[in-house]
C-alpha positions as CSV (number, residue, x, y, z in Angstrom):
1,X,124.6,73.9,102.1
2,X,124.8,75.9,105.3
3,X,124.5,79.7,105.5
4,X,128.3,80.2,106.2
5,X,129.1,78.6,102.9
6,X,126.6,80.8,101.1
7,X,128.5,83.8,102.3
8,X,131.8,82.5,101.0
9,X,130.9,81.3,97.5
10,X,131.3,83.6,94.5
11,X,128.5,84.1,92.0
12,X,130.4,81.9,89.5
13,X,130.0,78.9,91.7
14,X,126.3,79.5,92.0
15,X,125.6,78.8,88.3
16,X,127.6,75.6,88.4
17,X,124.9,73.5,90.0
18,X,124.6,69.9,89.2
19,X,123.3,67.8,86.3
20,X,119.9,68.9,84.9
21,X,118.6,65.3,85.0
22,X,114.9,65.7,86.0
23,X,112.9,63.4,88.2
24,X,110.4,61.0,86.8
25,X,107.7,62.7,84.7
26,X,105.0,61.6,82.4
27,X,104.9,62.3,78.7
28,X,102.8,65.4,79.1
29,X,105.3,66.9,81.6
30,X,108.1,66.3,79.2
31,X,106.5,68.8,76.8
32,X,106.5,71.3,79.8
33,X,110.2,71.3,80.1
34,X,111.8,74.7,79.7
35,X,114.8,74.5,77.4
36,X,116.1,78.0,78.3
37,X,114.4,81.3,79.1
38,X,115.5,84.3,77.0
39,X,118.6,85.9,78.4
40,X,118.9,83.2,81.0
41,X,122.4,82.5,82.5
42,X,123.4,78.9,82.9
43,X,121.3,76.9,85.3
44,X,122.1,73.2,85.5
45,X,118.8,72.1,87.0
46,X,115.6,71.2,85.2
47,X,112.7,73.6,84.8
48,X,109.2,73.0,83.8
49,X,106.1,75.2,83.2
50,X,102.7,74.8,81.8
51,X,99.0,74.5,82.6
52,X,96.9,72.1,84.6
53,X,93.2,72.2,83.8
54,X,90.9,72.7,86.9
55,X,87.5,72.6,85.2
56,X,86.0,73.4,81.8
57,X,86.5,77.2,82.4
58,X,89.9,77.4,84.1
59,X,93.5,76.2,84.1
60,X,96.3,77.1,86.5
61,X,99.8,77.9,85.5
62,X,102.9,76.6,87.3
63,X,106.7,76.9,87.1
64,X,108.8,74.2,88.7
65,X,112.5,74.7,89.4
66,X,114.1,71.6,90.7
67,X,116.6,71.7,93.6
68,X,120.3,72.1,93.2
69,X,122.3,69.0,94.2
70,X,120.4,65.8,95.0
71,X,117.0,67.0,94.0
72,X,115.4,63.5,94.3
73,X,116.0,63.6,98.0
74,X,115.0,67.2,98.7
75,X,111.5,68.3,99.6
76,X,108.9,70.0,97.4
77,X,107.8,73.5,98.3
78,X,104.7,75.1,96.9
79,X,105.0,78.9,96.9
80,X,101.9,81.2,96.9
81,X,101.8,85.0,96.7
82,X,98.8,86.8,98.0
83,X,97.0,90.0,96.8
84,X,94.5,88.4,96.6
85,X,95.1,88.1,92.9
86,X,98.9,88.6,92.5
87,X,101.3,86.3,90.6
88,X,103.6,83.8,92.4
89,X,105.7,83.6,89.3
90,X,106.0,87.4,88.9
91,X,106.6,88.2,92.6
92,X,107.9,85.1,94.4
93,X,109.9,83.5,91.6
94,X,111.1,86.6,89.7
95,X,111.6,89.1,92.5
96,X,112.2,87.1,95.6
97,X,113.3,83.4,96.0
98,X,113.5,82.0,92.5
99,X,116.8,81.2,90.6
100,X,116.7,84.5,88.6
101,X,115.9,88.1,88.7
102,X,115.3,90.4,85.8
103,X,118.3,92.6,84.9
104,X,117.8,96.4,85.0
105,X,117.4,96.5,81.2
106,X,114.4,94.1,81.4
107,X,116.0,92.1,78.6
108,X,118.0,89.4,80.4
109,X,118.1,87.5,83.7
110,X,120.7,87.4,86.4
111,X,121.4,84.6,88.9
112,X,119.9,84.9,92.3
113,X,122.7,83.5,94.6
114,X,120.2,83.1,97.4
115,X,117.5,81.1,95.5
116,X,115.6,78.7,97.8
117,X,116.1,76.0,95.2
118,X,119.4,75.4,97.0
119,X,117.4,73.6,99.6
120,X,114.2,72.4,97.9
121,X,112.3,71.9,94.7
122,X,110.3,75.0,94.1
123,X,106.8,74.9,92.6
124,X,105.4,78.4,91.9
125,X,101.6,78.5,91.3
126,X,99.6,81.4,89.9
127,X,96.3,81.1,91.8
128,X,93.4,81.6,91.6
129,X,92.5,81.2,87.9
130,X,92.9,84.6,86.3
131,X,96.2,85.4,88.0
132,X,99.4,85.7,85.9
133,X,99.3,83.2,83.1
134,X,96.5,81.2,84.7
135,X,93.1,81.8,83.0
136,X,89.4,81.6,83.5
137,X,86.4,82.3,81.3
138,X,83.9,83.0,84.1
139,X,84.6,86.7,84.5
140,X,86.0,86.4,88.0
141,X,82.7,86.5,89.8
142,X,83.0,83.8,92.4
143,X,86.3,84.1,94.1
144,X,87.0,83.5,97.8
145,X,89.2,81.4,100.1
146,X,87.0,78.3,99.7
147,X,87.0,78.2,95.9
148,X,90.7,79.2,95.7
149,X,91.7,76.3,98.1
150,X,89.7,73.7,96.2
151,X,91.1,75.0,92.9
152,X,94.6,74.6,94.2
153,X,93.9,71.2,95.6
154,X,92.5,70.1,92.2
155,X,95.7,71.5,90.6
156,X,97.9,69.5,93.0
157,X,96.1,66.2,92.4
158,X,96.6,66.5,88.6
159,X,100.2,67.9,89.0
160,X,101.4,64.9,91.0
161,X,100.0,62.7,88.2
162,X,102.1,64.6,85.7
163,X,105.1,64.4,88.0
164,X,104.8,61.0,89.7
165,X,108.4,61.2,91.0
166,X,107.2,63.7,93.7
167,X,104.4,61.5,95.0
168,X,104.8,60.9,98.8
169,X,107.7,63.4,98.9
170,X,107.9,65.7,101.9
171,X,105.7,68.6,100.9
172,X,105.5,72.1,102.3
173,X,103.4,75.2,101.5
174,X,105.0,78.6,101.8
175,X,104.0,82.1,100.8
176,X,103.4,85.6,102.0
177,X,100.8,88.3,102.6
178,X,97.2,87.1,101.6
179,X,98.7,83.7,101.4
180,X,98.0,83.8,105.2
181,X,94.5,82.9,104.0
182,X,95.5,80.7,101.0
183,X,97.9,78.5,102.9
184,X,95.8,77.5,105.9
185,X,92.7,77.0,103.7
186,X,94.6,74.7,101.3
187,X,96.3,72.8,104.1
188,X,92.9,72.2,105.7
189,X,91.6,70.7,102.4
190,X,94.7,68.5,102.0
191,X,94.4,67.1,105.5
192,X,90.7,66.4,105.1
193,X,91.3,64.6,101.8
194,X,94.3,62.8,103.2
195,X,92.3,61.4,106.2
196,X,90.5,59.2,103.8
197,X,93.7,57.6,102.3
198,X,96.2,55.1,103.6
199,X,99.2,56.4,101.6
200,X,98.4,60.0,100.6
201,X,100.2,61.4,97.5
202,X,100.4,64.8,99.1
203,X,102.7,64.3,102.1
204,X,102.1,67.6,103.8
205,X,104.6,68.3,106.5
206,X,104.5,72.0,107.2
207,X,103.6,75.6,106.5
208,X,105.8,78.7,106.2
209,X,104.0,82.1,106.1
210,X,105.7,85.6,105.7
211,X,104.0,88.8,106.9
212,X,100.6,86.9,106.6
213,X,97.1,88.2,106.7
214,X,95.7,86.1,109.6
215,X,93.2,88.2,111.6
216,X,91.9,91.5,110.3
217,X,90.9,92.9,113.7
218,X,94.5,92.3,115.0
219,X,95.7,94.0,111.8
220,X,93.5,97.1,112.3
221,X,94.9,97.6,115.8
222,X,98.4,96.6,114.8
223,X,98.6,99.0,111.9
224,X,97.5,102.0,114.0
225,X,100.0,101.2,116.7
226,X,102.8,100.6,114.2
227,X,102.0,103.8,112.3
228,X,102.1,105.8,115.5
229,X,105.1,104.2,117.1
230,X,107.1,104.8,113.9
231,X,106.2,108.4,113.7
232,X,104.0,108.1,110.6
233,X,100.9,109.5,112.1
234,X,99.9,112.2,114.6
235,X,98.4,111.5,118.0
236,X,95.0,112.6,116.7
237,X,95.0,110.2,113.8
238,X,96.2,107.4,116.1
239,X,93.4,108.1,118.5
240,X,90.9,107.9,115.6
241,X,92.3,104.7,114.1
242,X,92.6,102.9,117.5
243,X,89.1,103.9,118.5
244,X,86.2,101.4,118.6
245,X,84.8,102.4,115.2
246,X,88.1,101.7,113.4
247,X,89.7,98.9,115.3
248,X,86.9,96.4,116.0
249,X,85.2,94.4,113.3
250,X,82.0,94.3,115.4
251,X,81.7,98.2,115.3
252,X,83.9,99.0,112.3
253,X,82.4,101.8,110.1
254,X,84.3,102.6,106.9
255,X,82.8,106.0,106.5
256,X,83.8,107.0,110.1
257,X,87.4,105.7,109.5
258,X,87.9,107.0,106.0
259,X,89.0,110.6,107.1
260,X,91.7,109.1,109.3
261,X,93.0,106.9,106.4
262,X,93.0,109.9,104.1
263,X,94.9,112.0,106.6
264,X,97.4,109.3,107.1
265,X,98.0,108.5,103.4
266,X,97.8,112.0,101.9
267,X,99.0,114.3,104.6
268,X,101.1,112.7,107.3
269,X,102.9,109.6,105.9
270,X,104.4,111.4,102.9
271,X,105.7,109.0,100.2
272,X,106.9,106.4,102.7
273,X,106.6,102.9,101.3
274,X,103.9,101.1,103.3
275,X,105.6,97.8,102.6
276,X,108.9,99.1,103.9
277,X,108.8,102.2,106.0
278,X,112.6,102.6,105.8
279,X,112.2,103.4,102.1
280,X,110.1,105.7,99.9
281,X,107.6,104.5,97.2
282,X,109.1,103.4,94.0
283,X,108.9,106.2,91.4
284,X,107.5,105.4,87.9
285,X,110.1,103.5,85.9
286,X,112.5,103.3,88.8
287,X,114.7,100.3,88.9
288,X,116.6,99.2,92.0
289,X,117.0,96.0,94.1
290,X,113.7,97.1,95.7
291,X,111.8,98.4,92.6
292,X,111.5,95.5,90.2
293,X,107.9,95.5,89.2
294,X,108.4,97.5,86.0
295,X,111.2,95.4,84.5
296,X,109.5,92.2,85.6
297,X,106.4,93.1,83.7
298,X,108.5,94.2,80.7
299,X,110.2,90.8,80.6
300,X,107.1,88.7,81.2
301,X,105.3,90.4,78.4
302,X,107.8,89.6,75.8
303,X,106.6,87.2,73.1
304,X,109.7,85.0,73.2
305,X,109.5,84.8,77.1
306,X,105.9,83.7,77.0
307,X,106.7,81.1,74.3
308,X,109.6,79.8,76.4
309,X,107.2,79.4,79.4
310,X,104.7,77.5,77.2
311,X,102.2,80.2,78.1
312,X,99.2,81.3,76.1
313,X,100.0,84.8,74.7
314,X,98.5,87.4,77.0
315,X,98.8,90.9,78.3
316,X,100.5,89.7,81.5
317,X,100.1,91.7,84.7
318,X,101.6,91.2,88.2
319,X,98.2,91.4,89.8
320,X,94.7,90.8,88.5
321,X,92.4,93.8,89.1
322,X,89.2,91.9,88.4
323,X,90.1,89.3,91.1
324,X,91.2,92.0,93.5
325,X,87.9,93.8,93.0
326,X,85.7,90.7,93.1
327,X,87.4,88.6,95.8
328,X,84.7,88.3,98.5
329,X,84.9,90.7,101.4
330,X,83.7,88.1,103.9
331,X,86.7,86.0,103.1
332,X,89.0,88.9,103.7
333,X,87.4,89.6,107.1
334,X,87.4,86.0,108.2
335,X,89.9,85.2,110.9
336,X,92.2,82.3,110.0
337,X,93.0,81.7,113.7
338,X,90.5,78.9,114.2
339,X,91.8,77.1,111.1
340,X,95.4,77.7,112.3
341,X,94.6,76.2,115.6
342,X,93.2,73.0,114.0
343,X,96.4,72.8,111.8
344,X,98.6,73.1,114.9
345,X,96.6,70.3,116.6
346,X,97.2,68.2,113.5
347,X,100.9,68.2,114.2
348,X,102.0,70.2,111.1
349,X,105.2,72.2,111.5
350,X,104.2,75.9,111.3
351,X,106.5,78.9,111.1
352,X,105.5,82.5,110.7
353,X,108.0,85.3,109.9
354,X,107.7,89.1,109.6
355,X,109.9,91.7,108.1
356,X,109.8,94.3,110.9
357,X,109.7,97.4,108.7
358,X,106.4,96.4,107.0
359,X,103.5,98.6,108.0
360,X,101.0,96.9,105.7
361,X,100.9,93.7,107.8
362,X,103.2,94.7,110.7
363,X,104.8,92.2,113.0
364,X,102.9,93.8,115.9
365,X,99.6,92.7,114.3
366,X,101.0,89.2,113.8
367,X,102.1,89.0,117.4
368,X,98.7,90.1,118.5
369,X,97.0,87.4,116.4
370,X,99.3,84.7,117.7
371,X,98.6,85.7,121.2
372,X,94.9,84.9,120.6
373,X,95.8,81.2,120.1
374,X,97.0,81.0,123.7
375,X,99.9,78.7,122.9
376,X,102.3,77.4,125.4
377,X,105.7,79.2,125.0
378,X,108.7,76.9,124.7
379,X,111.4,79.5,124.1
380,X,111.3,83.1,125.1
381,X,111.9,86.0,122.8
382,X,115.6,86.1,121.8
383,X,117.8,87.7,119.1
384,X,118.8,85.4,116.3
385,X,121.8,85.9,114.1
386,X,123.3,85.3,110.7
387,X,126.9,85.9,109.7
388,X,127.7,87.3,113.2
389,X,125.0,90.0,113.0
390,X,121.6,90.3,114.6
391,X,119.0,89.2,112.0
392,X,115.9,89.5,114.0
393,X,114.1,88.0,117.0
394,X,112.3,84.8,117.5
395,X,109.9,83.1,119.9
396,X,108.9,79.4,119.9
397,X,105.6,78.1,121.0
398,X,104.1,74.6,121.2
399,X,103.3,74.0,117.6
400,X,104.6,77.2,116.1
401,X,107.7,79.3,115.6
402,X,107.6,83.1,115.1
403,X,110.5,85.2,113.9
404,X,111.1,88.7,112.8
405,X,113.7,89.9,110.3
406,X,115.4,93.1,111.2
407,X,115.2,96.1,108.9
408,X,113.2,94.2,106.3
409,X,110.0,95.0,104.4
410,X,107.0,92.9,103.3
411,X,108.8,90.8,100.7
412,X,111.5,89.3,103.0
413,X,113.4,87.2,100.4
414,X,113.8,90.3,98.2
415,X,114.8,92.7,101.0
416,X,117.1,90.4,102.9
417,X,117.8,87.3,100.8
418,X,120.7,85.9,102.8
419,X,118.7,86.0,106.1
420,X,115.6,84.6,104.3
421,X,117.5,81.6,103.0
422,X,119.0,81.0,106.4
423,X,115.5,81.0,107.9
424,X,114.2,78.7,105.1
425,X,117.0,76.2,105.8
426,X,116.1,76.1,109.5
427,X,112.4,75.8,108.8
428,X,113.0,72.7,106.6
429,X,115.2,71.2,109.3
430,X,112.7,72.3,111.9
431,X,115.7,73.6,113.8
432,X,115.7,76.6,116.1
433,X,117.1,79.8,114.5
434,X,120.7,80.4,115.9
435,X,120.9,82.7,118.9
436,X,122.9,85.8,118.3
437,X,125.9,85.8,120.7
438,X,127.9,89.0,121.1
């Protein structure tokens, strides 16, 4: 379905998606099938959720939403949220690109007319173990990019056995924020394992990353410039944050930079939302199209909801504080650019997009990181459009496409769902975003 049709269809049409006949699954997967979530509107596609054991201590939780239309011919997309330690089910599925969002009451679900399952089968994974409904008994003491990637790979191997109909299907990994570490790390493991096989089960085709953590030094410099250029900090604070002690990992000193961060956060920036500088922070118990965390948590903590998801009863949270506190600092500081360069050389299709009002991982930082790859430019910076409006800007390199989304924060599919779906369609088709013509 093209983007123009999306703009014309009414909400009533969106719920009339085709027969819920699921693809081939094994007996264990049949018990994972979701009959209906509490308060769910009609959705005529199959849904599954459940656990995949990783080892004796841990199991990862997934939610599969099959594609509307001819799902047997459409690709499979794994979605990962970052944090590290935040739930892909709670954020990606329930607040961004999944088929539903929680209603303002927190009691029912409403249809998301811009769900990405129009174009692909969506597999949301809570990773690493300890996030969302995923669980671990090892007290979260050993987390880092390496272990997270291998956990996710182990999950995928077992998941494809449970869902054999997806074996060999075109497979993509998408996600945002710290998934800029998760995705390249997992892709590297998959490619290494696939190199030993003639007909690999995991047919990895490409990667899609939104506002991703890629290179911390670029982010330190990019944040300072973004804050200052958007009037969020004074000249003095900018000079401090852009100085050698605060903008280079080789000379970085937290104690020296702390006063500048405190000045920025407590005195100069006010209550501007770091993830969308065009808006203020969500107030406690505030509910709006941009403030969904409270009602999402309320819904996911209901006993009947957890039963419908086949989840072990738990005090569910959007992000795991133990993982956030124990995720290794060296992993966070590690640049993903060398890995990204290898993935580009492998021939994978790689797209990166940035909401341009995000100051947490600003597009300026991402542009700086990409420049370090020294890629040949195939198409110069140009405005791209959707529904006869400028939606952002894009530049195409040899092996990579970069795009911004205009007036949009960190969680692009939540802030600008129509433009996000348009971008997703073009990514899957590996087709250049349409130029905006006045």
